[in-house]
N, C-alpha and C positions, 0 to 999 in steps of 0.2 A: 226727529230730523224732518226739515220741510222739504218738498220737492221743489227743485228749480224751475223758474218761469222760462219757457222756451222763448227764445228771441222773437220769433215769429209772432207768438201770441202777445208778447209786450208790445210789439208795434201795432198790432191789430187793436188792442185795448187803448194805447195812446191816441190812435185814429179816431176810434169810437168816442173817446171822451171829448176830443177836439171838436168833432161833429156836433157832440151834444152841447157843448158850450156855443158854438155858433148857432145852433137852432135856439137856445136860450136868449142869446143877444137878439136875434131876428124877432122872436116872440115878444121880447120887451119892447122893441121898436114898433111892432105892429099895435101893441096895446096903446101906444101914444096917438095912433091914426084917428083923427077925428073926421075924416071924410067919409068913411065907410066903417063905423066901429063894429058893426055886427059881423059883417064878413071878415074884418080884421080879427076879431075875437076868435072866430071860428078856427081860422088859419093859426093863430097862436095857439089855440089849444091842441091842434093836430100837432104842432111842432113840440110843444111841451110833452106831449105823449110819446112821440117818437124819441125825444131825447131821454125820458124816463126808462124806455125800453131797453135803449143802449147802455145805460148806466146799471140797469139790472142785469144785463148780459155780462158786462164787465165784472160786477160783482160776484156772479155765479162762476165765472171762470177763475176768480181769485178765491173761490171757496167761501166767500164772504156772505153767502145769501143764509142769514140766520134769523132768529127772533129779534135780534137787536136792530135789523133792518127790515122790516116787513114792507111788501109791496102795498102801497096805499093806492086805493081807486079814488080818482077825483071825480067830483060831480060835474 
């Protein structure tokens, strides 16, 4: 029998995933920046790393951190 998810944890996970989606959208827009592509790329990379950490935190909270979903290091 699976343990029930606490409502507070569910809300926190939803907020973390929404924040991750926002960071990914912002990173995507930054990669379109032609005025300062180097700085835009660095900021986009930081945002994507932050989004990845949030997703990994949610996955761990769900007990889904397994060999099927390994953490990948990006170059």
